[in-house]
PDB file of N, CA, C, O and CB in Angstrom:
ATOM      1  N   MET A   1      94.453 104.665 136.831  1.00  0.00           N
ATOM      2  CA  MET A   1      94.955 104.502 138.173  1.00  0.00           C
ATOM      3  C   MET A   1      96.450 104.670 138.151  1.00  0.00           C
ATOM      4  O   MET A   1      97.141 103.882 137.506  1.00  0.00           O
ATOM      5  CB  MET A   1      94.560 103.143 138.757  1.00  0.00           C
ATOM      6  N   ASN A   2      96.970 105.656 138.824  1.00  0.00           N
ATOM      7  CA  ASN A   2      98.421 105.945 138.815  1.00  0.00           C
ATOM      8  C   ASN A   2      99.031 105.805 140.180  1.00  0.00           C
ATOM      9  O   ASN A   2      99.969 106.530 140.511  1.00  0.00           O
ATOM     10  CB  ASN A   2      98.686 107.343 138.294  1.00  0.00           C
ATOM     11  N   ASN A   3      98.529 104.893 140.985  1.00  0.00           N
ATOM     12  CA  ASN A   3      99.069 104.693 142.318  1.00  0.00           C
ATOM     13  C   ASN A   3     100.321 103.839 142.237  1.00  0.00           C
ATOM     14  O   ASN A   3     100.413 102.930 141.412  1.00  0.00           O
ATOM     15  CB  ASN A   3      98.027 104.044 143.242  1.00  0.00           C
ATOM     16  N   SER A   4     101.287 104.140 143.103  1.00  0.00           N
ATOM     17  CA  SER A   4     102.483 103.323 143.117  1.00  0.00           C
ATOM     18  C   SER A   4     102.236 102.017 143.890  1.00  0.00           C
ATOM     19  O   SER A   4     102.943 101.033 143.675  1.00  0.00           O
ATOM     20  CB  SER A   4     103.653 104.106 143.735  1.00  0.00           C
ATOM     21  N   ASN A   5     101.248 102.002 144.780  1.00  0.00           N
ATOM     22  CA  ASN A   5     100.897 100.819 145.532  1.00  0.00           C
ATOM     23  C   ASN A   5      99.378 100.605 145.445  1.00  0.00           C
ATOM     24  O   ASN A   5      98.580 101.465 145.816  1.00  0.00           O
ATOM     25  CB  ASN A   5     101.366 100.946 147.009  1.00  0.00           C
ATOM     26  N   ILE A   6      99.021  99.424 144.942  1.00  0.00           N
ATOM     27  CA  ILE A   6      97.613  99.126 144.889  1.00  0.00           C
ATOM     28  C   ILE A   6      97.389  97.782 145.533  1.00  0.00           C
ATOM     29  O   ILE A   6      98.333  97.003 145.665  1.00  0.00           O
ATOM     30  CB  ILE A   6      97.088  99.148 143.446  1.00  0.00           C
ATOM     31  N   SER A   7      96.177  97.485 145.937  1.00  0.00           N
ATOM     32  CA  SER A   7      95.870  96.238 146.637  1.00  0.00           C
ATOM     33  C   SER A   7      95.806  95.082 145.663  1.00  0.00           C
ATOM     34  O   SER A   7      95.671  95.280 144.455  1.00  0.00           O
ATOM     35  CB  SER A   7      94.549  96.356 147.400  1.00  0.00           C
ATOM     36  N   CYS A   8      95.904  93.870 146.193  1.00  0.00           N
ATOM     37  CA  CYS A   8      95.783  92.655 145.385  1.00  0.00           C
ATOM     38  C   CYS A   8      94.408  92.612 144.701  1.00  0.00           C
ATOM     39  O   CYS A   8      94.296  92.169 143.557  1.00  0.00           O
ATOM     40  CB  CYS A   8      95.994  91.389 146.267  1.00  0.00           C
ATOM     41  N   LYS A   9      93.369  93.071 145.401  1.00  0.00           N
ATOM     42  CA  LYS A   9      92.048  93.092 144.815  1.00  0.00           C
ATOM     43  C   LYS A   9      91.992  94.038 143.612  1.00  0.00           C
ATOM     44  O   LYS A   9      91.380  93.706 142.596  1.00  0.00           O
ATOM     45  CB  LYS A   9      91.019  93.500 145.860  1.00  0.00           C
ATOM     46  N   GLN A  10      92.625  95.210 143.716  1.00  0.00           N
ATOM     47  CA  GLN A  10      92.661  96.144 142.629  1.00  0.00           C
ATOM     48  C   GLN A  10      93.429  95.548 141.443  1.00  0.00           C
ATOM     49  O   GLN A  10      93.005  95.691 140.296  1.00  0.00           O
ATOM     50  CB  GLN A  10      93.288  97.458 143.083  1.00  0.00           C
ATOM     51  N   ILE A  11      94.533  94.895 141.710  1.00  0.00           N
ATOM     52  CA  ILE A  11      95.303  94.213 140.633  1.00  0.00           C
ATOM     53  C   ILE A  11      94.469  93.188 139.935  1.00  0.00           C
ATOM     54  O   ILE A  11      94.422  93.148 138.705  1.00  0.00           O
ATOM     55  CB  ILE A  11      96.557  93.542 141.191  1.00  0.00           C
ATOM     56  N   ARG A  12      93.788  92.330 140.726  1.00  0.00           N
ATOM     57  CA  ARG A  12      92.937  91.302 140.140  1.00  0.00           C
ATOM     58  C   ARG A  12      91.841  91.936 139.287  1.00  0.00           C
ATOM     59  O   ARG A  12      91.550  91.434 138.201  1.00  0.00           O
ATOM     60  CB  ARG A  12      92.318  90.425 141.239  1.00  0.00           C
ATOM     61  N   ASN A  13      91.248  92.986 139.731  1.00  0.00           N
ATOM     62  CA  ASN A  13      90.182  93.652 138.957  1.00  0.00           C
ATOM     63  C   ASN A  13      90.733  94.197 137.632  1.00  0.00           C
ATOM     64  O   ASN A  13      90.069  94.085 136.602  1.00  0.00           O
ATOM     65  CB  ASN A  13      89.546  94.808 139.786  1.00  0.00           C
ATOM     66  N   VAL A  14      91.903  94.769 137.643  1.00  0.00           N
ATOM     67  CA  VAL A  14      92.498  95.306 136.425  1.00  0.00           C
ATOM     68  C   VAL A  14      92.839  94.181 135.454  1.00  0.00           C
ATOM     69  O   VAL A  14      92.563  94.306 134.261  1.00  0.00           O
ATOM     70  CB  VAL A  14      93.752  96.124 136.755  1.00  0.00           C
ATOM     71  N   ILE A  15      93.423  93.103 135.922  1.00  0.00           N
ATOM     72  CA  ILE A  15      93.779  91.964 135.086  1.00  0.00           C
ATOM     73  C   ILE A  15      92.514  91.351 134.519  1.00  0.00           C
ATOM     74  O   ILE A  15      92.473  91.064 133.323  1.00  0.00           O
ATOM     75  CB  ILE A  15      94.587  90.914 135.885  1.00  0.00           C
ATOM     76  N   GLU A  16      91.475  91.134 135.324  1.00  0.00           N
ATOM     77  CA  GLU A  16      90.230  90.542 134.844  1.00  0.00           C
ATOM     78  C   GLU A  16      89.552  91.413 133.830  1.00  0.00           C
ATOM     79  O   GLU A  16      88.785  90.915 133.006  1.00  0.00           O
ATOM     80  CB  GLU A  16      89.295  90.280 135.985  1.00  0.00           C
ATOM     81  N   ALA A  17      89.812  92.709 133.864  1.00  0.00           N
ATOM     82  CA  ALA A  17      89.184  93.642 132.933  1.00  0.00           C
ATOM     83  C   ALA A  17      90.044  93.784 131.641  1.00  0.00           C
ATOM     84  O   ALA A  17      89.766  94.630 130.791  1.00  0.00           O
ATOM     85  CB  ALA A  17      88.988  95.035 133.623  1.00  0.00           C
ATOM     86  N   GLY A  18      91.106  92.921 131.519  1.00  0.00           N
ATOM     87  CA  GLY A  18      91.929  92.980 130.345  1.00  0.00           C
ATOM     88  C   GLY A  18      93.258  93.637 130.486  1.00  0.00           C
ATOM     89  O   GLY A  18      93.958  93.836 129.494  1.00  0.00           O
ATOM     90  N   GLY A  19      93.632  93.983 131.698  1.00  0.00           N
ATOM     91  CA  GLY A  19      94.939  94.626 131.934  1.00  0.00           C
ATOM     92  C   GLY A  19      96.073  93.666 131.710  1.00  0.00           C
ATOM     93  O   GLY A  19      95.890  92.455 131.590  1.00  0.00           O
ATOM     94  N   GLN A  20      97.290  94.264 131.655  1.00  0.00           N
ATOM     95  CA  GLN A  20      98.477  93.473 131.445  1.00  0.00           C
ATOM     96  C   GLN A  20      99.490  93.787 132.527  1.00  0.00           C
ATOM     97  O   GLN A  20      99.611  94.934 132.957  1.00  0.00           O
ATOM     98  CB  GLN A  20      99.065  93.727 130.056  1.00  0.00           C
ATOM     99  N   MET A  21     100.227  92.760 132.976  1.00  0.00           N
ATOM    100  CA  MET A  21     101.263  92.933 133.986  1.00  0.00           C
ATOM    101  C   MET A  21     102.608  92.911 133.304  1.00  0.00           C
ATOM    102  O   MET A  21     102.947  91.971 132.585  1.00  0.00           O
ATOM    103  CB  MET A  21     101.180  91.840 135.076  1.00  0.00           C
ATOM    104  N   ILE A  22     103.389  93.991 133.548  1.00  0.00           N
ATOM    105  CA  ILE A  22     104.726  94.088 132.987  1.00  0.00           C
ATOM    106  C   ILE A  22     105.728  94.053 134.130  1.00  0.00           C
ATOM    107  O   ILE A  22     105.718  94.921 135.002  1.00  0.00           O
ATOM    108  CB  ILE A  22     104.889  95.380 132.135  1.00  0.00           C
ATOM    109  N   ASP A  23     106.586  93.055 134.119  1.00  0.00           N
ATOM    110  CA  ASP A  23     107.623  92.877 135.129  1.00  0.00           C
ATOM    111  C   ASP A  23     108.913  93.500 134.552  1.00  0.00           C
ATOM    112  O   ASP A  23     109.482  92.974 133.595  1.00  0.00           O
ATOM    113  CB  ASP A  23     107.821  91.333 135.505  1.00  0.00           C
ATOM    114  N   VAL A  24     109.363  94.609 135.135  1.00  0.00           N
ATOM    115  CA  VAL A  24     110.473  95.380 134.551  1.00  0.00           C
ATOM    116  C   VAL A  24     111.851  95.020 135.159  1.00  0.00           C
ATOM    117  O   VAL A  24     112.839  95.726 134.958  1.00  0.00           O
ATOM    118  CB  VAL A  24     110.208  96.875 134.742  1.00  0.00           C
ATOM    119  N   ARG A  25     111.878  93.917 135.894  1.00  0.00           N
ATOM    120  CA  ARG A  25     113.176  93.472 136.465  1.00  0.00           C
ATOM    121  C   ARG A  25     114.058  92.808 135.381  1.00  0.00           C
ATOM    122  O   ARG A  25     113.604  92.533 134.271  1.00  0.00           O
ATOM    123  CB  ARG A  25     112.933  92.466 137.649  1.00  0.00           C
ATOM    124  N   SER A  26     115.294  92.568 135.733  1.00  0.00           N
ATOM    125  CA  SER A  26     116.202  91.886 134.818  1.00  0.00           C
ATOM    126  C   SER A  26     115.718  90.480 134.545  1.00  0.00           C
ATOM    127  O   SER A  26     114.946  89.931 135.331  1.00  0.00           O
ATOM    128  CB  SER A  26     117.621  91.858 135.383  1.00  0.00           C
ATOM    129  N   PRO A  27     116.161  89.875 133.433  1.00  0.00           N
ATOM    130  CA  PRO A  27     115.781  88.487 133.148  1.00  0.00           C
ATOM    131  C   PRO A  27     116.241  87.525 134.305  1.00  0.00           C
ATOM    132  O   PRO A  27     115.558  86.548 134.613  1.00  0.00           O
ATOM    133  CB  PRO A  27     116.412  88.039 131.774  1.00  0.00           C
ATOM    134  N   GLN A  28     117.383  87.825 134.914  1.00  0.00           N
ATOM    135  CA  GLN A  28     117.865  86.983 136.024  1.00  0.00           C
ATOM    136  C   GLN A  28     116.915  87.058 137.202  1.00  0.00           C
ATOM    137  O   GLN A  28     116.580  86.040 137.809  1.00  0.00           O
ATOM    138  CB  GLN A  28     119.279  87.411 136.462  1.00  0.00           C
ATOM    139  N   GLU A  29     116.477  88.281 137.527  1.00  0.00           N
ATOM    140  CA  GLU A  29     115.539  88.428 138.654  1.00  0.00           C
ATOM    141  C   GLU A  29     114.211  87.769 138.308  1.00  0.00           C
ATOM    142  O   GLU A  29     113.609  87.094 139.143  1.00  0.00           O
ATOM    143  CB  GLU A  29     115.321  89.929 139.006  1.00  0.00           C
ATOM    144  N   TYR A  30     113.761  87.968 137.081  1.00  0.00           N
ATOM    145  CA  TYR A  30     112.480  87.394 136.622  1.00  0.00           C
ATOM    146  C   TYR A  30     112.531  85.863 136.707  1.00  0.00           C
ATOM    147  O   TYR A  30     111.545  85.239 137.098  1.00  0.00           O
ATOM    148  CB  TYR A  30     112.162  87.847 135.155  1.00  0.00           C
ATOM    149  N   SER A  31     113.647  85.261 136.352  1.00  0.00           N
ATOM    150  CA  SER A  31     113.755  83.794 136.350  1.00  0.00           C
ATOM    151  C   SER A  31     113.723  83.210 137.757  1.00  0.00           C
ATOM    152  O   SER A  31     113.464  82.018 137.924  1.00  0.00           O
ATOM    153  CB  SER A  31     115.038  83.364 135.652  1.00  0.00           C
ATOM    154  N   GLN A  32     113.977  84.018 138.751  1.00  0.00           N
ATOM    155  CA  GLN A  32     113.951  83.563 140.137  1.00  0.00           C
ATOM    156  C   GLN A  32     112.558  83.517 140.712  1.00  0.00           C
ATOM    157  O   GLN A  32     112.361  83.045 141.832  1.00  0.00           O
ATOM    158  CB  GLN A  32     114.804  84.446 140.981  1.00  0.00           C
ATOM    159  N   GLY A  33     111.595  83.999 139.963  1.00  0.00           N
ATOM    160  CA  GLY A  33     110.193  83.965 140.378  1.00  0.00           C
ATOM    161  C   GLY A  33     109.461  85.192 139.907  1.00  0.00           C
ATOM    162  O   GLY A  33     109.907  86.323 140.103  1.00  0.00           O
ATOM    163  N   ALA A  34     108.312  84.946 139.275  1.00  0.00           N
ATOM    164  CA  ALA A  34     107.548  86.032 138.741  1.00  0.00           C
ATOM    165  C   ALA A  34     106.035  85.760 138.957  1.00  0.00           C
ATOM    166  O   ALA A  34     105.634  84.625 139.216  1.00  0.00           O
ATOM    167  CB  ALA A  34     107.879  86.230 137.242  1.00  0.00           C
ATOM    168  N   LEU A  35     105.248  86.772 138.851  1.00  0.00           N
ATOM    169  CA  LEU A  35     103.800  86.626 138.935  1.00  0.00           C
ATOM    170  C   LEU A  35     103.312  85.941 137.664  1.00  0.00           C
ATOM    171  O   LEU A  35     103.851  86.168 136.581  1.00  0.00           O
ATOM    172  CB  LEU A  35     103.100  88.008 139.135  1.00  0.00           C
ATOM    173  N   PRO A  36     102.270  85.089 137.808  1.00  0.00           N
ATOM    174  CA  PRO A  36     101.739  84.403 136.631  1.00  0.00           C
ATOM    175  C   PRO A  36     101.316  85.405 135.539  1.00  0.00           C
ATOM    176  O   PRO A  36     100.719  86.439 135.836  1.00  0.00           O
ATOM    177  CB  PRO A  36     100.543  83.520 137.031  1.00  0.00           C
ATOM    178  N   ASN A  37     101.623  85.094 134.313  1.00  0.00           N
ATOM    179  CA  ASN A  37     101.241  85.876 133.129  1.00  0.00           C
ATOM    180  C   ASN A  37     101.896  87.275 133.066  1.00  0.00           C
ATOM    181  O   ASN A  37     101.482  88.117 132.269  1.00  0.00           O
ATOM    182  CB  ASN A  37      99.733  86.030 133.101  1.00  0.00           C
ATOM    183  N   ALA A  38     102.898  87.512 133.893  1.00  0.00           N
ATOM    184  CA  ALA A  38     103.622  88.802 133.795  1.00  0.00           C
ATOM    185  C   ALA A  38     104.637  88.728 132.665  1.00  0.00           C
ATOM    186  O   ALA A  38     105.417  87.780 132.580  1.00  0.00           O
ATOM    187  CB  ALA A  38     104.338  89.157 135.145  1.00  0.00           C
ATOM    188  N   ALA A  39     104.622  89.718 131.814  1.00  0.00           N
ATOM    189  CA  ALA A  39     105.611  89.808 130.725  1.00  0.00           C
ATOM    190  C   ALA A  39     106.874  90.442 131.235  1.00  0.00           C
ATOM    191  O   ALA A  39     106.808  91.469 131.911  1.00  0.00           O
ATOM    192  CB  ALA A  39     105.061  90.610 129.532  1.00  0.00           C
ATOM    193  N   ASN A  40     107.997  89.887 130.946  1.00  0.00           N
ATOM    194  CA  ASN A  40     109.276  90.447 131.373  1.00  0.00           C
ATOM    195  C   ASN A  40     109.813  91.384 130.301  1.00  0.00           C
ATOM    196  O   ASN A  40     110.226  90.948 129.226  1.00  0.00           O
ATOM    197  CB  ASN A  40     110.295  89.326 131.671  1.00  0.00           C
ATOM    198  N   VAL A  41     109.801  92.676 130.607  1.00  0.00           N
ATOM    199  CA  VAL A  41     110.344  93.718 129.753  1.00  0.00           C
ATOM    200  C   VAL A  41     111.265  94.558 130.636  1.00  0.00           C
ATOM    201  O   VAL A  41     110.814  95.536 131.232  1.00  0.00           O
ATOM    202  CB  VAL A  41     109.200  94.592 129.084  1.00  0.00           C
ATOM    203  N   PRO A  42     112.558  94.196 130.732  1.00  0.00           N
ATOM    204  CA  PRO A  42     113.461  94.925 131.632  1.00  0.00           C
ATOM    205  C   PRO A  42     113.417  96.449 131.422  1.00  0.00           C
ATOM    206  O   PRO A  42     113.357  96.927 130.290  1.00  0.00           O
ATOM    207  CB  PRO A  42     114.887  94.428 131.437  1.00  0.00           C
ATOM    208  N   VAL A  43     113.446  97.172 132.495  1.00  0.00           N
ATOM    209  CA  VAL A  43     113.325  98.630 132.439  1.00  0.00           C
ATOM    210  C   VAL A  43     114.381  99.267 131.509  1.00  0.00           C
ATOM    211  O   VAL A  43     114.098 100.267 130.849  1.00  0.00           O
ATOM    212  CB  VAL A  43     113.454  99.213 133.853  1.00  0.00           C
ATOM    213  N   GLN A  44     115.576  98.697 131.459  1.00  0.00           N
ATOM    214  CA  GLN A  44     116.611  99.226 130.589  1.00  0.00           C
ATOM    215  C   GLN A  44     116.285  99.014 129.093  1.00  0.00           C
ATOM    216  O   GLN A  44     116.843  99.698 128.236  1.00  0.00           O
ATOM    217  CB  GLN A  44     117.943  98.574 130.932  1.00  0.00           C
ATOM    218  N   GLN A  45     115.414  98.098 128.798  1.00  0.00           N
ATOM    219  CA  GLN A  45     115.037  97.754 127.420  1.00  0.00           C
ATOM    220  C   GLN A  45     113.626  98.194 127.052  1.00  0.00           C
ATOM    221  O   GLN A  45     113.142  97.926 125.952  1.00  0.00           O
ATOM    222  CB  GLN A  45     115.160  96.268 127.215  1.00  0.00           C
ATOM    223  N   LEU A  46     112.979  98.870 127.989  1.00  0.00           N
ATOM    224  CA  LEU A  46     111.583  99.234 127.795  1.00  0.00           C
ATOM    225  C   LEU A  46     111.321 100.063 126.528  1.00  0.00           C
ATOM    226  O   LEU A  46     110.417  99.745 125.755  1.00  0.00           O
ATOM    227  CB  LEU A  46     111.106  99.993 128.988  1.00  0.00           C
ATOM    228  N   THR A  47     112.102 101.112 126.321  1.00  0.00           N
ATOM    229  CA  THR A  47     111.828 101.974 125.157  1.00  0.00           C
ATOM    230  C   THR A  47     112.098 101.258 123.838  1.00  0.00           C
ATOM    231  O   THR A  47     111.540 101.640 122.809  1.00  0.00           O
ATOM    232  CB  THR A  47     112.675 103.243 125.231  1.00  0.00           C
ATOM    233  N   ASN A  48     112.931 100.238 123.847  1.00  0.00           N
ATOM    234  CA  ASN A  48     113.208  99.493 122.620  1.00  0.00           C
ATOM    235  C   ASN A  48     112.204  98.359 122.386  1.00  0.00           C
ATOM    236  O   ASN A  48     112.220  97.718 121.335  1.00  0.00           O
ATOM    237  CB  ASN A  48     114.618  98.926 122.669  1.00  0.00           C
ATOM    238  N   ASN A  49     111.347  98.119 123.351  1.00  0.00           N
ATOM    239  CA  ASN A  49     110.385  96.991 123.262  1.00  0.00           C
ATOM    240  C   ASN A  49     108.950  97.417 123.478  1.00  0.00           C
ATOM    241  O   ASN A  49     108.137  96.611 123.929  1.00  0.00           O
ATOM    242  CB  ASN A  49     110.734  95.924 124.276  1.00  0.00           C
ATOM    243  N   LEU A  50     108.614  98.658 123.169  1.00  0.00           N
ATOM    244  CA  LEU A  50     107.235  99.113 123.396  1.00  0.00           C
ATOM    245  C   LEU A  50     106.213  98.343 122.592  1.00  0.00           C
ATOM    246  O   LEU A  50     105.034  98.326 122.946  1.00  0.00           O
ATOM    247  CB  LEU A  50     107.115 100.570 123.069  1.00  0.00           C
ATOM    248  N   GLN A  51     106.646  97.696 121.502  1.00  0.00           N
ATOM    249  CA  GLN A  51     105.728  96.898 120.707  1.00  0.00           C
ATOM    250  C   GLN A  51     105.220  95.681 121.459  1.00  0.00           C
ATOM    251  O   GLN A  51     104.236  95.065 121.048  1.00  0.00           O
ATOM    252  CB  GLN A  51     106.395  96.466 119.434  1.00  0.00           C
ATOM    253  N   LEU A  52     105.869  95.331 122.541  1.00  0.00           N
ATOM    254  CA  LEU A  52     105.418  94.165 123.354  1.00  0.00           C
ATOM    255  C   LEU A  52     104.279  94.552 124.298  1.00  0.00           C
ATOM    256  O   LEU A  52     103.652  93.688 124.912  1.00  0.00           O
ATOM    257  CB  LEU A  52     106.601  93.585 124.180  1.00  0.00           C
ATOM    258  N   ILE A  53     104.017  95.863 124.409  1.00  0.00           N
ATOM    259  CA  ILE A  53     102.999  96.339 125.328  1.00  0.00           C
ATOM    260  C   ILE A  53     101.826  96.897 124.530  1.00  0.00           C
ATOM    261  O   ILE A  53     102.005  97.704 123.619  1.00  0.00           O
ATOM    262  CB  ILE A  53     103.575  97.410 126.287  1.00  0.00           C
ATOM    263  N   ASP A  54     100.639  96.458 124.883  1.00  0.00           N
ATOM    264  CA  ASP A  54      99.420  96.920 124.196  1.00  0.00           C
ATOM    265  C   ASP A  54      98.970  98.208 124.867  1.00  0.00           C
ATOM    266  O   ASP A  54      98.444  98.177 125.979  1.00  0.00           O
ATOM    267  CB  ASP A  54      98.275  95.830 124.236  1.00  0.00           C
ATOM    268  N   ALA A  55      99.174  99.353 124.192  1.00  0.00           N
ATOM    269  CA  ALA A  55      98.858 100.667 124.782  1.00  0.00           C
ATOM    270  C   ALA A  55      97.350 100.854 124.941  1.00  0.00           C
ATOM    271  O   ALA A  55      96.923 101.807 125.592  1.00  0.00           O
ATOM    272  CB  ALA A  55      99.436 101.802 123.910  1.00  0.00           C
ATOM    273  N   ASN A  56      96.537  99.977 124.369  1.00  0.00           N
ATOM    274  CA  ASN A  56      95.081 100.101 124.480  1.00  0.00           C
ATOM    275  C   ASN A  56      94.534  99.347 125.686  1.00  0.00           C
ATOM    276  O   ASN A  56      93.330  99.361 125.943  1.00  0.00           O
ATOM    277  CB  ASN A  56      94.414  99.591 123.211  1.00  0.00           C
ATOM    278  N   ARG A  57      95.422  98.693 126.420  1.00  0.00           N
ATOM    279  CA  ARG A  57      95.012  97.957 127.621  1.00  0.00           C
ATOM    280  C   ARG A  57      95.655  98.572 128.827  1.00  0.00           C
ATOM    281  O   ARG A  57      96.761  99.099 128.710  1.00  0.00           O
ATOM    282  CB  ARG A  57      95.378  96.468 127.523  1.00  0.00           C
ATOM    283  N   PRO A  58      95.011  98.536 130.016  1.00  0.00           N
ATOM    284  CA  PRO A  58      95.667  99.000 131.239  1.00  0.00           C
ATOM    285  C   PRO A  58      96.952  98.275 131.495  1.00  0.00           C
ATOM    286  O   PRO A  58      97.056  97.080 131.219  1.00  0.00           O
ATOM    287  CB  PRO A  58      94.759  98.838 132.421  1.00  0.00           C
ATOM    288  N   ILE A  59      97.946  98.978 132.023  1.00  0.00           N
ATOM    289  CA  ILE A  59      99.257  98.407 132.237  1.00  0.00           C
ATOM    290  C   ILE A  59      99.547  98.495 133.757  1.00  0.00           C
ATOM    291  O   ILE A  59      99.400  99.544 134.384  1.00  0.00           O
ATOM    292  CB  ILE A  59     100.361  99.160 131.373  1.00  0.00           C
ATOM    293  N   LEU A  60      99.965  97.345 134.308  1.00  0.00           N
ATOM    294  CA  LEU A  60     100.438  97.296 135.698  1.00  0.00           C
ATOM    295  C   LEU A  60     101.915  97.007 135.632  1.00  0.00           C
ATOM    296  O   LEU A  60     102.311  95.977 135.085  1.00  0.00           O
ATOM    297  CB  LEU A  60      99.671  96.209 136.559  1.00  0.00           C
ATOM    298  N   GLN A  61     102.732  97.864 136.161  1.00  0.00           N
ATOM    299  CA  GLN A  61     104.158  97.657 136.186  1.00  0.00           C
ATOM    300  C   GLN A  61     104.527  96.999 137.480  1.00  0.00           C
ATOM    301  O   GLN A  61     104.162  97.485 138.550  1.00  0.00           O
ATOM    302  CB  GLN A  61     104.915  98.966 136.003  1.00  0.00           C
ATOM    303  N   TYR A  62     105.243  95.901 137.408  1.00  0.00           N
ATOM    304  CA  TYR A  62     105.635  95.145 138.601  1.00  0.00           C
ATOM    305  C   TYR A  62     107.121  95.293 138.818  1.00  0.00           C
ATOM    306  O   TYR A  62     107.913  94.873 137.973  1.00  0.00           O
ATOM    307  CB  TYR A  62     105.253  93.653 138.474  1.00  0.00           C
ATOM    308  N   TRP A  63     107.513  95.872 139.916  1.00  0.00           N
ATOM    309  CA  TRP A  63     108.906  96.033 140.315  1.00  0.00           C
ATOM    310  C   TRP A  63     108.965  95.951 141.809  1.00  0.00           C
ATOM    311  O   TRP A  63     108.823  96.974 142.480  1.00  0.00           O
ATOM    312  CB  TRP A  63     109.506  97.366 139.807  1.00  0.00           C
ATOM    313  N   PRO A  64     109.172  94.761 142.369  1.00  0.00           N
ATOM    314  CA  PRO A  64     109.184  94.655 143.844  1.00  0.00           C
ATOM    315  C   PRO A  64     110.307  95.396 144.454  1.00  0.00           C
ATOM    316  O   PRO A  64     111.370  95.556 143.855  1.00  0.00           O
ATOM    317  CB  PRO A  64     109.259  93.233 144.278  1.00  0.00           C
ATOM    318  N   THR A  65     110.075  95.863 145.674  1.00  0.00           N
ATOM    319  CA  THR A  65     111.110  96.608 146.404  1.00  0.00           C
ATOM    320  C   THR A  65     111.853  95.714 147.355  1.00  0.00           C
ATOM    321  O   THR A  65     112.759  96.171 148.052  1.00  0.00           O
ATOM    322  CB  THR A  65     110.502  97.773 147.166  1.00  0.00           C
TER     323      THR A  65
END
C-alpha cells in the first residue's frame, strides 16, 4: 500500500497484521504527542538508523501536516 493518505481502519488493519508505525518528526515534535507504539526515527536521521526498522514488516510513516 503506497497511499499518502489512508483511513484509520486501514492503519489499524496494518498494525494488527504486524505493521510498524514510524514517526519521522523531530524528537521535540514527537515529545509533544505521538501515536501509541510509534517509533521516533527523525527523517534527517532515517538513513543512519535503518536498523531500527524491520524491513520484513509493513511500514507506516507518520508525518502529520
